[in-house]
DSSP file (Angstrom, degrees, kcal/mol; ACC not computed):
  #  RESIDUE AA STRUCTURE BP1 BP2  ACC     N-H-->O    O-->H-N    N-H-->O    O-->H-N    TCO  KAPPA ALPHA  PHI   PSI    X-CA   Y-CA   Z-CA
    1    1 A M     >        0   0    0      0, 0.0     4,-2.3     0, 0.0     5,-0.2   0.000 360.0 360.0 360.0 -36.7    0.0    0.0    0.0
    2    2 A L  H  >  +     0   0    0      1,-0.2     4,-2.8     2,-0.2     5,-0.2   0.955 360.0  50.4 -64.9 -43.7    2.8    2.4    0.7
    3    3 A R  H  > S+     0   0    0      1,-0.2     4,-3.0     2,-0.2     5,-0.2   0.921 109.7  50.7 -53.2 -43.6    4.3    1.9   -2.7
    4    4 A D  H  > S+     0   0    0      1,-0.2     4,-2.6     2,-0.2    -1,-0.2   0.900 110.1  51.8 -63.8 -41.5    0.8    2.6   -4.3
    5    5 A T  H  X S+     0   0    0     -4,-2.3     4,-2.4     2,-0.2    -1,-0.2   0.898 109.8  47.7 -64.9 -40.9    0.6    5.8   -2.1
    6    6 A L  H  X S+     0   0    0     -4,-2.8     4,-2.7     2,-0.2     5,-0.2   0.938 113.2  48.8 -64.8 -46.4    4.1    7.0   -3.3
    7    7 A E  H  X S+     0   0    0     -4,-3.0     4,-2.5    -5,-0.2    -2,-0.2   0.897 111.7  49.0 -56.6 -42.4    3.1    6.4   -6.8
    8    8 A F  H  X S+     0   0    0     -4,-2.6     4,-3.1    -5,-0.2     5,-0.2   0.955 111.1  48.7 -54.6 -55.0   -0.1    8.2   -6.4
    9    9 A K  H  X S+     0   0    0     -4,-2.4     4,-2.5     1,-0.2    -2,-0.2   0.879 111.8  52.3 -60.6 -42.2    1.5   11.2   -4.8
   10   10 A A  H  X S+     0   0    0     -4,-2.7     4,-2.8     2,-0.2    -1,-0.2   0.933 110.8  46.1 -57.5 -45.1    4.1   11.2   -7.7
   11   11 A D  H  X S+     0   0    0     -4,-2.5     4,-2.4    -5,-0.2    -2,-0.2   0.930 113.4  46.8 -73.0 -38.8    1.5   11.2  -10.3
   12   12 A I  H  X S+     0   0    0     -4,-3.1     4,-2.2     2,-0.2    -1,-0.2   0.912 112.2  50.9 -62.6 -40.9   -0.6   13.8   -8.8
   13   13 A T  H  X S+     0   0    0     -4,-2.5     4,-2.0    -5,-0.2    -2,-0.2   0.942 110.9  49.4 -60.3 -48.2    2.4   16.0   -8.2
   14   14 A R  H  X S+     0   0    0     -4,-2.8     4,-2.2     1,-0.2    -2,-0.2   0.921 110.9  49.4 -60.3 -46.6    3.5   15.6  -11.8
   15   15 A R  H  X S+     0   0    0     -4,-2.4     4,-1.9     1,-0.2    -1,-0.2   0.849 112.0  48.4 -57.1 -36.9   -0.1   16.4  -13.1
   16   16 A L  H  X S+     0   0    0     -4,-2.2     4,-1.5     2,-0.2    -1,-0.2   0.787 110.0  52.5 -77.8 -26.3   -0.2   19.6  -10.9
   17   17 A R  H  X S+     0   0    0     -4,-2.0     4,-2.6     2,-0.2    -2,-0.2   0.904 109.3  48.2 -68.1 -42.0    3.2   20.6  -12.1
   18   18 A C  H  X S+     0   0    0     -4,-2.2     4,-2.9     1,-0.2    -2,-0.2   0.924 113.0  48.4 -65.3 -41.5    2.1   20.3  -15.8
   19   19 A A  H  X S+     0   0    0     -4,-1.9     4,-2.1     1,-0.2    -1,-0.2   0.855 110.0  52.9 -72.7 -24.8   -1.1   22.3  -15.0
   20   20 A E  H  X S+     0   0    0     -4,-1.5     4,-2.3     2,-0.2    -2,-0.2   0.902 111.2  46.1 -68.2 -44.2    1.1   24.9  -13.3
   21   21 A G  H  X S+     0   0    0     -4,-2.6     4,-2.0     2,-0.2    -2,-0.2   0.908 110.0  53.5 -63.2 -45.1    3.3   25.1  -16.4
   22   22 A H  H  X S+     0   0    0     -4,-2.9     4,-1.7     2,-0.2    -2,-0.2   0.901 108.9  51.4 -55.0 -46.9    0.2   25.3  -18.6
   23   23 A L  H  X S+     0   0    0     -4,-2.1     4,-2.7     1,-0.2     5,-0.3   0.934 107.1  51.1 -55.6 -50.9   -1.0   28.2  -16.5
   24   24 A H  H  X S+     0   0    0     -4,-2.3     4,-1.7     1,-0.2    -1,-0.2   0.884 108.7  52.4 -55.2 -39.8    2.2   30.0  -16.9
   25   25 A G  H  X S+     0   0    0     -4,-2.0     4,-2.4     2,-0.2    -1,-0.2   0.856 108.1  51.6 -64.3 -38.4    2.0   29.5  -20.7
   26   26 A I  H  X S+     0   0    0     -4,-1.7     4,-2.3     2,-0.2    -2,-0.2   0.899 107.7  51.0 -70.8 -40.0   -1.5   31.0  -20.7
   27   27 A A  H  X S+     0   0    0     -4,-2.7     4,-2.1     2,-0.2    -1,-0.2   0.894 110.3  50.3 -63.8 -34.1   -0.3   34.1  -18.7
   28   28 A M  H  X S+     0   0    0     -4,-1.7     4,-2.5    -5,-0.3     5,-0.2   0.956 106.9  55.6 -63.3 -48.8    2.5   34.4  -21.4
   29   29 A M  H  X>S+     0   0    0     -4,-2.4     5,-2.5     1,-0.2     4,-0.6   0.930 109.2  45.7 -48.7 -50.3   -0.2   34.2  -24.1
   30   30 A I  H ><5S+     0   0    0     -4,-2.3     3,-1.1     1,-0.2    -1,-0.2   0.900 110.4  53.7 -64.0 -41.0   -2.1   37.1  -22.6
   31   31 A E  H 3<5S+     0   0    0     -4,-2.1    -1,-0.2     1,-0.3    -2,-0.2   0.846 109.8  47.8 -62.3 -35.9    1.0   39.2  -22.2
   32   32 A R  H 3<5S-     0   0    0     -4,-2.5    -1,-0.3    -3,-0.2    -2,-0.2   0.549 121.5-108.6 -82.7  -7.4    1.9   38.7  -25.8
   33   33 A G  T <<5 -     0   0    0     -3,-1.1    -3,-0.2    -4,-0.6    -2,-0.1   0.826  49.5-178.7  86.2  27.9   -1.7   39.6  -26.8
   34   34 A A      < -     0   0    0     -5,-2.5    -1,-0.1    -6,-0.2     2,-0.1  -0.079  36.8 -91.0 -50.8 155.8   -3.0   36.2  -27.9
   35   35 A D     >  -     0   0    0      1,-0.1     4,-1.8     4,-0.0     5,-0.1  -0.435  32.2-118.0 -75.6 158.1   -6.6   36.0  -29.2
   36   36 A C  H  > S+     0   0    0      1,-0.2     4,-2.5     2,-0.2     5,-0.2   0.837 109.2  57.8 -67.9 -32.9   -9.2   35.4  -26.8
   37   37 A E  H  > S+     0   0    0      1,-0.2     4,-2.4     2,-0.2    -1,-0.2   0.929 106.8  49.5 -60.9 -45.6  -10.4   32.2  -28.3
   38   38 A S  H  > S+     0   0    0      1,-0.2     4,-2.0     2,-0.2    -1,-0.2   0.876 110.5  48.8 -62.7 -40.6   -7.0   30.7  -28.0
   39   39 A V  H  X S+     0   0    0     -4,-1.8     4,-2.7     2,-0.2    -1,-0.2   0.920 110.1  52.0 -67.5 -42.0   -6.7   31.7  -24.4
   40   40 A V  H  X S+     0   0    0     -4,-2.5     4,-2.8     1,-0.2     5,-0.2   0.933 108.9  51.4 -62.1 -47.7  -10.3   30.2  -23.6
   41   41 A H  H  X S+     0   0    0     -4,-2.4     4,-1.5    -5,-0.2    -1,-0.2   0.913 112.9  46.4 -62.9 -38.1   -9.3   26.8  -25.2
   42   42 A Q  H  X S+     0   0    0     -4,-2.0     4,-2.4     2,-0.2     5,-0.2   0.952 112.1  47.5 -68.6 -45.1   -6.1   26.7  -23.1
   43   43 A T  H  X S+     0   0    0     -4,-2.7     4,-2.8     1,-0.2    -2,-0.2   0.920 109.7  54.1 -59.4 -39.6   -7.8   27.6  -19.8
   44   44 A L  H  X S+     0   0    0     -4,-2.8     4,-2.2    -5,-0.2    -1,-0.2   0.885 107.0  53.4 -62.2 -34.6  -10.5   25.0  -20.6
   45   45 A A  H  X S+     0   0    0     -4,-1.5     4,-2.2    -5,-0.2    -2,-0.2   0.909 109.1  47.8 -61.4 -44.6   -7.6   22.5  -21.0
   46   46 A V  H  X S+     0   0    0     -4,-2.4     4,-2.5     2,-0.2     5,-0.2   0.903 109.7  52.9 -66.2 -42.5   -6.2   23.4  -17.6
   47   47 A Q  H  X S+     0   0    0     -4,-2.8     4,-1.9    -5,-0.2    -2,-0.2   0.906 109.2  49.4 -60.6 -41.6   -9.7   23.1  -16.1
   48   48 A G  H  X S+     0   0    0     -4,-2.2     4,-2.5     2,-0.2    -2,-0.2   0.902 109.6  51.3 -59.9 -44.4  -10.0   19.6  -17.5
   49   49 A A  H  X S+     0   0    0     -4,-2.2     4,-1.6     1,-0.2    -2,-0.2   0.893 112.1  46.5 -67.6 -37.0   -6.7   18.6  -16.1
   50   50 A L  H  X S+     0   0    0     -4,-2.5     4,-2.3     2,-0.2    -1,-0.2   0.798 109.4  53.6 -71.9 -25.4   -7.7   19.8  -12.6
   51   51 A R  H  X S+     0   0    0     -4,-1.9     4,-2.7    -5,-0.2    -2,-0.2   0.934 109.5  49.4 -67.7 -41.3  -11.1   18.0  -12.9
   52   52 A E  H  X S+     0   0    0     -4,-2.5     4,-2.5     1,-0.2     5,-0.2   0.920 110.5  51.1 -63.2 -40.2   -9.1   14.8  -13.7
   53   53 A I  H  X S+     0   0    0     -4,-1.6     4,-2.1     1,-0.2    -1,-0.2   0.943 110.7  47.4 -62.5 -47.2   -6.8   15.5  -10.6
   54   54 A N  H  X S+     0   0    0     -4,-2.3     4,-2.9     1,-0.2     5,-0.2   0.899 110.2  54.3 -64.0 -38.7   -9.8   16.0   -8.4
   55   55 A R  H  X S+     0   0    0     -4,-2.7     4,-2.6     1,-0.2    -1,-0.2   0.928 112.1  43.3 -52.8 -49.8  -11.3   12.7   -9.8
   56   56 A L  H  X S+     0   0    0     -4,-2.5     4,-1.7     2,-0.2    -1,-0.2   0.820 112.9  50.2 -70.5 -30.4   -8.2   10.8   -8.9
   57   57 A I  H  X S+     0   0    0     -4,-2.1     4,-2.9     2,-0.2    -2,-0.2   0.953 112.9  47.7 -72.9 -48.1   -7.8   12.3   -5.5
   58   58 A L  H  X S+     0   0    0     -4,-2.9     4,-2.5     1,-0.2    -2,-0.2   0.911 110.8  51.9 -53.8 -46.7  -11.5   11.5   -4.8
   59   59 A R  H  X S+     0   0    0     -4,-2.6     4,-2.3    -5,-0.2    -1,-0.2   0.903 111.5  46.5 -57.5 -43.3  -11.0    7.9   -6.1
   60   60 A Q  H  X>S+     0   0    0     -4,-1.7     4,-2.8     2,-0.2     5,-1.4   0.897 110.6  53.1 -69.3 -43.8   -8.0    7.5   -3.7
   61   61 A H  I  <>S+     0   0    0     -4,-2.9     5,-3.5     1,-0.2     6,-0.4   0.946 115.0  40.3 -58.1 -49.6   -9.9    9.0   -0.9
   62   62 A L  I  <5S+     0   0    0     -4,-2.5    -2,-0.2     1,-0.2    -1,-0.2   0.835 121.2  43.1 -70.3 -33.9  -12.8    6.4   -1.5
   63   63 A D  I  <5S+     0   0    0     -4,-2.3    -2,-0.2    -5,-0.2    -3,-0.2   0.818 135.1   3.7 -84.5 -32.1  -10.5    3.4   -2.2
   64   64 A V  I  X5S+     0   0    0     -4,-2.8     4,-2.3    -5,-0.2    -3,-0.2   0.741 125.8  46.0-120.3 -67.1   -7.8    3.9    0.5
   65   65 A C  I  ><S+     0   0    0     -5,-1.4     4,-2.1     1,-0.2    -3,-0.2   0.892 114.0  45.9 -55.5 -47.0   -8.5    6.7    3.0
   66   66 A L  H  ><S+     0   0    0     -5,-3.5     4,-2.2    -6,-0.3    -1,-0.2   0.893 110.4  53.5 -65.3 -38.1  -12.0    6.1    3.8
   67   67 A Q  H  > S+     0   0    0     -6,-0.4     4,-1.3     1,-0.2    -1,-0.2   0.931 109.0  50.9 -57.9 -45.7  -11.5    2.4    4.2
   68   68 A E  H  < S+     0   0    0     -4,-2.3     3,-0.3     1,-0.2    -1,-0.2   0.895 112.2  45.2 -60.0 -42.3   -8.9    3.2    6.7
   69   69 A H  H  < S+     0   0    0     -4,-2.1    -1,-0.2     1,-0.2    -2,-0.2   0.823 111.9  53.1 -72.1 -31.4  -11.1    5.6    8.7
   70   70 A L  H >< S+     0   0    0     -4,-2.2     3,-2.4    -5,-0.1    -1,-0.2   0.649  78.1 110.2 -80.0 -20.8  -14.1    3.2    8.6
   71   71 A Q  T 3< S-     0   0    0     -4,-1.3     3,-0.1    -3,-0.3    -4,-0.0  -0.392 101.8  -6.9 -64.5 126.1  -12.3    0.1   10.0
   72   72 A G  T 3  S+     0   0    0      1,-0.2    -1,-0.3    -2,-0.1     2,-0.1   0.521 101.6 148.3  72.5   2.9  -13.6   -0.4   13.4
   73   73 A A    <   -     0   0    0     -3,-2.4    -1,-0.2     1,-0.1    -3,-0.1  -0.445  43.2-122.3 -81.8 148.0  -15.7    2.8   13.3
   74   74 A D     >  -     0   0    0     -2,-0.1     4,-2.1    -3,-0.1     5,-0.2  -0.145  33.4 -93.9 -75.4 175.2  -18.9    3.3   15.0
   75   75 A V  H  > S+     0   0    0      1,-0.2     4,-2.5     2,-0.2     5,-0.2   0.881 124.1  50.5 -61.4 -41.9  -22.1    4.3   13.5
   76   76 A A  H  > S+     0   0    0      1,-0.2     4,-2.0     2,-0.2    -1,-0.2   0.895 110.1  49.0 -72.1 -35.9  -21.6    8.1   14.2
   77   77 A A  H  > S+     0   0    0      2,-0.2     4,-2.1     1,-0.2    -1,-0.2   0.840 110.8  51.2 -67.7 -32.1  -18.1    8.0   12.7
   78   78 A R  H  X S+     0   0    0     -4,-2.1     4,-2.5     2,-0.2    -2,-0.2   0.903 109.2  50.9 -65.7 -42.9  -19.5    6.2    9.5
   79   79 A E  H  X S+     0   0    0     -4,-2.5     4,-2.6     2,-0.2    -2,-0.2   0.888 109.6  50.7 -66.6 -40.7  -22.2    8.9    9.2
   80   80 A K  H  X S+     0   0    0     -4,-2.0     4,-2.4     2,-0.2    -1,-0.2   0.937 111.3  47.8 -65.5 -43.9  -19.5   11.6    9.5
   81   81 A C  H  X S+     0   0    0     -4,-2.1     4,-2.2     2,-0.2    -2,-0.2   0.944 110.7  50.9 -63.9 -42.9  -17.5   10.0    6.8
   82   82 A L  H  X S+     0   0    0     -4,-2.5     4,-2.6     1,-0.2    -2,-0.2   0.949 109.9  50.8 -59.1 -46.3  -20.5    9.6    4.5
   83   83 A A  H  X S+     0   0    0     -4,-2.6     4,-2.9     1,-0.2    -1,-0.2   0.936 109.5  50.5 -56.3 -46.8  -21.4   13.3    5.0
   84   84 A E  H  X S+     0   0    0     -4,-2.4     4,-1.6     1,-0.2    -1,-0.2   0.890 110.0  50.3 -65.8 -34.5  -17.8   14.3    4.1
   85   85 A V  H  X S+     0   0    0     -4,-2.2     4,-2.7     2,-0.2    -1,-0.2   0.928 110.0  49.7 -58.0 -52.1  -18.0   12.2    1.0
   86   86 A V  H  X S+     0   0    0     -4,-2.6     4,-2.1     1,-0.2    -2,-0.2   0.907 109.6  52.4 -49.3 -50.9  -21.3   13.8    0.0
   87   87 A S  H  X S+     0   0    0     -4,-2.9     4,-1.8     2,-0.2    -1,-0.2   0.815 108.5  50.6 -59.1 -34.7  -19.7   17.3    0.6
   88   88 A L  H  X S+     0   0    0     -4,-1.6     4,-1.6     2,-0.2     3,-0.3   0.966 109.7  49.4 -62.7 -56.2  -16.9   16.4   -1.7
   89   89 A Y  H  <>S+     0   0    0     -4,-2.7     5,-2.5     1,-0.3     3,-0.4   0.889 111.2  49.0 -50.3 -44.6  -19.2   15.3   -4.4
   90   90 A Q  H ><5S+     0   0    0     -4,-2.1     3,-1.5     1,-0.2    -1,-0.3   0.870 106.5  56.4 -70.1 -36.2  -21.3   18.5   -4.1
   91   91 A L  H 3<5S+     0   0    0     -4,-1.8    -1,-0.2     1,-0.3    -2,-0.2   0.824 106.3  53.1 -60.4 -28.5  -18.0   20.6   -4.2
   92   92 A L  T 3<5S-     0   0    0     -4,-1.6    -1,-0.3    -3,-0.4    -2,-0.2   0.417 127.1-103.6 -85.6  -4.8  -17.3   18.9   -7.5
   93   93 A G  T < 5S+     0   0    0     -3,-1.5    -3,-0.2     1,-0.3    -2,-0.1   0.507  76.8 132.1  96.7   2.6  -20.7   19.8   -8.8
   94   94 A A      < -     0   0    0     -5,-2.5    -1,-0.3    -6,-0.2    -2,-0.1  -0.634  61.0-103.9 -88.5 153.5  -22.6   16.6   -8.4
   95   95 A P        -     0   0    0      0, 0.0    -1,-0.1     0, 0.0    -3,-0.0  -0.312  37.5-102.4 -70.5 156.5  -26.0   16.5   -6.8
   96   96 A A        -     0   0    0      1,-0.1     3,-0.1    -6,-0.1    -9,-0.0  -0.565  38.9-114.0 -74.6 135.5  -26.4   15.2   -3.3
   97   97 A P        -     0   0    0      0, 0.0    -1,-0.1     0, 0.0   -11,-0.0  -0.338  42.8 -88.2 -66.5 158.1  -27.8   11.7   -3.1
   98   98 A P        -     0   0    0      0, 0.0     0, 0.0     0, 0.0     0, 0.0  -0.331  46.4-117.2 -70.0 145.9  -31.2   11.3   -1.5
   99   99 A T     >  -     0   0    0     -3,-0.1     4,-1.5     1,-0.1     5,-0.1  -0.111  31.4 -98.2 -66.3 176.3  -31.2   10.9    2.3
  100  100 A R  H  > S+     0   0    0      1,-0.2     4,-1.3     2,-0.2    -1,-0.1   0.907 126.5  52.4 -65.5 -40.1  -32.5    7.8    3.9
  101  101 A K  H  4 S+     0   0    0      1,-0.2     3,-0.2     2,-0.2    -1,-0.2   0.879 108.7  51.0 -62.3 -41.3  -35.8    9.5    4.6
  102  102 A E  H  4 S+     0   0    0      1,-0.2    -1,-0.2     2,-0.2    -2,-0.2   0.822 107.8  54.4 -65.9 -31.9  -36.1   10.6    0.9
  103  103 A R  H  <        0   0    0     -4,-1.5    -1,-0.2     1,-0.2    -2,-0.2   0.780 360.0 360.0 -70.3 -32.6  -35.5    7.1   -0.2
  104  104 A V     <        0   0    0     -4,-1.3    -1,-0.2    -3,-0.2    -2,-0.2   0.444 360.0 360.0 -76.3 360.0  -38.2    5.5    1.8
């Protein structure tokens, strides 16, 4: 598991550095007077890269972190973890799943 975590961190760090470089390139485009359409295309590419980074981090959270937190956890701790996951999904723009009361 430690190796997977190190590989995960290296991958995320690499992706973030690429996005950072891309943002720097966009700033240079603006300084040089690039056309707006080109700038928008480039900013959309960076947003896509960041969305993918968020997806990978959330997947890691669900696959690894959350499972570690839930081992031996009581009902209150499980509910807290579930609320945190729902909150993360909402931050990413996904609708909240129905509550138990809404499902019944």
